[in-house]
C-alpha positions in Angstrom: 222.1 153.7 42.0 223.7 153.7 45.5 227.2 152.3 45.9 227.2 148.5 46.9 230.0 149.4 49.2 227.4 151.3 51.6 225.4 149.4 54.2 221.7 148.5 53.1 220.3 151.2 55.3 222.2 154.0 53.9 221.4 152.5 50.3 217.9 152.5 51.1 218.2 156.0 52.6 219.6 157.8 49.4 217.0 155.8 47.3 214.2 156.9 49.2 215.3 160.4 49.3 215.5 160.2 45.2 212.0 158.6 45.1 210.3 161.0 47.7 211.7 164.0 45.7 210.3 162.6 42.4 207.0 162.0 44.1 206.8 165.6 45.4 208.0 167.0 42.0 205.1 165.0 40.4 202.6 166.2 42.9 201.8 162.7 44.2 200.9 162.3 47.8 202.7 159.5 49.9 203.0 158.9 53.7 205.8 156.8 55.6 205.5 155.6 59.2 209.3 156.2 59.9 211.9 159.0 60.2 213.7 159.5 56.8 217.1 159.5 58.4 219.7 156.6 58.0 218.9 155.4 61.6 215.3 155.6 61.0 215.6 153.6 57.7 217.8 151.1 59.6 214.9 150.7 62.3 212.5 150.3 59.7 214.3 147.7 57.8 215.2 145.7 60.8 211.8 145.7 62.6 210.8 142.8 64.3 208.5 140.7 61.5 205.0 139.1 62.5 203.2 136.4 60.5 199.7 135.6 61.1 198.3 132.2 59.8 194.9 131.0 59.1 193.0 134.2 60.1 195.2 135.1 62.9 195.2 131.9 64.7 198.9 131.3 64.7 201.2 134.1 65.2 204.6 133.9 64.4 207.2 136.7 65.8 210.3 136.5 63.8 212.8 138.5 65.7 215.7 136.0 65.5 214.2 133.0 64.1 215.5 129.8 63.9 216.3 128.4 60.3 213.8 125.9 60.5 210.6 125.5 62.8 209.2 122.1 62.7 205.5 121.1 63.8 203.7 124.2 63.1 199.9 123.4 63.3 198.3 123.8 59.8 194.8 122.8 59.3 194.1 119.5 57.3 192.7 120.6 53.8 192.7 124.1 54.0 194.5 126.6 51.8 197.0 128.9 53.4 196.2 132.3 54.2 198.4 134.8 56.1 198.9 138.4 56.9 202.3 140.0 57.8 203.4 143.0 59.5 205.4 143.8 56.5 204.2 144.3 52.7 207.7 142.7 51.7 207.2 139.8 53.7 205.8 136.2 51.9 205.0 132.8 53.0 206.0 130.6 49.9 205.1 126.9 49.4 208.0 124.7 48.5 207.7 120.8 48.4 206.3 119.8 51.8 207.4 123.0 53.6 206.8 126.8 53.5 209.4 129.4 53.8 209.3 132.9 54.9 211.0 135.8 52.8 211.2 139.2 53.9 212.4 141.1 50.6 215.7 139.2 49.4 216.4 137.8 53.1 215.2 134.3 54.0 213.7 134.3 57.4 212.9 130.7 58.2 211.3 127.4 57.0 208.3 126.1 58.4 207.2 122.4 58.3 203.4 122.0 59.1 202.0 119.3 61.4 198.5 119.0 59.7 195.7 118.9 62.4 191.9 119.3 62.7 191.0 122.5 63.8 
């Protein structure tokens, strides 16, 4: 366990060092797309998020999102499907809205405008 007094990127860096060493010892192959340094981990954690809704018809770029995004076009009577640029990102239904969560960080809340398309 890394100290809670350290910034998130340093805690994650130390956790990743340990995990990667365990994987190497166990002979498990893995890959990552960032440099394993505190700066590389910080860059990976804070990389701009993208969420694509409804078969890539709507793209939300979440660099510095507002807390609430109103009137997001949603098709009538279709189940939400989405893809994200990061596996830790989820779009979660809550009441008459949806919120986007990245790990334990709230990103934004979406209020849909239902349209035929």
